[in-house]
C-alpha positions, 0 to 999 in steps of 0.5 A, spaced: 199 626 721 193 626 726 188 631 723 182 630 728 180 636 731 174 639 735 168 643 732 171 649 736 178 648 733 176 647 726 172 654 726 178 657 729 182 654 723 177 657 718 177 664 721 185 664 721 184 661 714 180 667 712 185 672 715 190 669 711 186 670 705 184 677 706 191 679 707 193 675 701 189 680 697 194 685 700 200 681 698 197 680 691 196 688 690 203 689 693 207 684 689 205 687 682 208 694 684 214 690 682 212 684 677 206 683 672 200 679 674 202 673 670 209 672 673 206 674 680 200 668 679 205 663 676 211 664 681 205 664 687 202 658 685 208 654 683 211 655 690 204 653 693 204 646 689 212 645 691 210 647 698 204 642 698 209 636 696 211 634 704 203 635 706 201 629 701 206 624 704 204 627 711 196 626 710 197 620 705 193 615 709 187 620 711 186 622 704 188 617 699 183 614 695 184 608 690 183 610 683 185 609 676 192 613 676 191 616 670 184 619 671 187 624 677 191 628 672 185 629 667 181 632 673 187 636 675 188 638 668 180 640 668 180 644 675 187 647 673 185 650 667 179 653 671 183 655 677 188 659 672 182 663 669 180 665 676 187 666 679 189 670 672 182 674 672 182 676 679 190 678 679 188 683 673 182 686 677 187 687 683 191 691 678 185 696 678 181 696 684 183 696 691 184 690 696 178 691 700 173 691 694 177 685 691 176 681 697 168 683 698 167 681 691 171 674 691 167 672 697 160 672 692 163 665 690 159 662 696 153 665 693 155 663 686 156 656 687 149 654 688 146 658 682 151 655 677 149 648 680 142 649 677 146 647 670 147 640 674 140 640 676 141 642 683 136 645 687 136 653 689 133 655 695 129 661 696 135 664 701 140 663 696 136 667 691 135 673 697 142 672 698 144 673 691 139 679 690 143 682 696 150 681 693 148 684 687 146 690 691 152 690 695 156 689 689 153 695 685 154 700 691 161 697 692 163 699 685 159 705 684 165 710 682 166 715 676 173 712 676 172 707 670 179 703 671 176 701 678 169 699 675 173 695 670 177 692 676 171 690 680 168 687 674 174 683 672 174 680 680 167 679 679 168 674 673 173 671 677 169 669 682 164 665 677 170 661 676 172 660 683 165 658 684 166 653 678 172 651 681 169 649 688 164 645 684 169 641 681 173 640 687 166 638 691 166 632 685 173 630 685 174 630 692 170 624 692 174 620 687 181 623 689 186 625 694 184 632 694 191 635 696 195 631 691 189 634 686 190 641 689 198 640 688 197 638 680 192 644 679 196 649 683 202 646 679 199 647 672 196 654 674 203 656 675 206 653 669 201 656 664 202 663 667 209 663 667 209 661 660 204 666 658 208 671 662 215 670 658 211 672 652 207 678 655 211 681 660 218 683 661 222 679 666 227 683 671 230 678 677 231 684 681 224 686 681 222 679 682 227 679 688 223 686 690 217 682 690 219 676 694 215 677 700 208 678 697 210 672 693 212 668 699 206 670 702 201 669 696 205 662 695 206 659 702 201 662 706 195 663 701 195 657 697 199 652 701 197 653 708 190 657 707 188 651 702 191 645 707 187 649 713 181 649 710 181 642 707 183 640 715 177 644 718 172 643 713 172 635 714 169 637 721 166 644 721 159 645 719 158 647 712 154 653 713 159 656 719 164 654 714 162 658 708 160 664 713 167 664 716 171 664 710 167 669 707 169 674 712 176 674 708 173 681 705 173 684 712 180 682 713 182 685 706 179 691 707 183 691 714 190 689 711 189 694 705 188 700 710 194 698 715 199 696 709 197 700 703 193 706 706 187 704 702 180 706 704 173 705 702 168 710 702 161 710 706 157 707 700 163 702 699 163 700 706 155 699 706 156 695 699 161 690 702 157 689 709 151 688 704 155 683 700 157 679 707 149 679 709 147 676 702 152 671 703 150 669 710 143 669 708 144 664 702 147 659 707 141 659 712 136 653 712 129 652 714 128 648 720 124 642 719 118 641 724 
């Protein structure tokens, strides 16, 4: 499978990925009208893992790295647990907040990655700190509400963004050692299994409700998890890292558009300003000083 692409094609793919992920927040919100957060997350990620199996074989020559066969399962276990925490917290947050809020807040992981990297002795630029301050201001404006449930939802999504950032850091470490698509399938499968098991204890199952939520589940599992991840992986092999981060962070905008078109959600003027400030913060955090 030839995945060699031009610079412009990769950026188009990244934009398409941002659109897919933005509308995924709508699917996540819509799906929970019929089933619980754990069941939705479990079925979604298990479906995504299964969908990735043929991709593993199609891209084997390009992504296979010779390592200890057992070590990829350890990496999958660690990253899978982090992914589970990120996905579950986000899904519970979306119960209480809007798809647009969730999209904007989740995009803050781009800024959180280098900040968490401090603990790995990574250098943090002035631009990152400026971007972080802007993102915090934007988060405050976006979450400013008298509705305590909305605020709680936003806080849960923000905590999930911390785990998304940690998951990105782990992916960066493991991508140098393992077949990343195979690793993704393992962690997606683990997340799916954990969430389904938990849902059996904490949620009630009704197969009619699962059938009613099938379109959001299919979109969340196949499009968001499998297709979105694969497009991101393929595109980022050639795309400029700064451009990639900024383009992918626009998922918040598409979440707002999707929420308005499909769920009849809308942001207040203050929330819209907050969302825009978060995007500006993400863009600023990716700026680099020109040498010379």
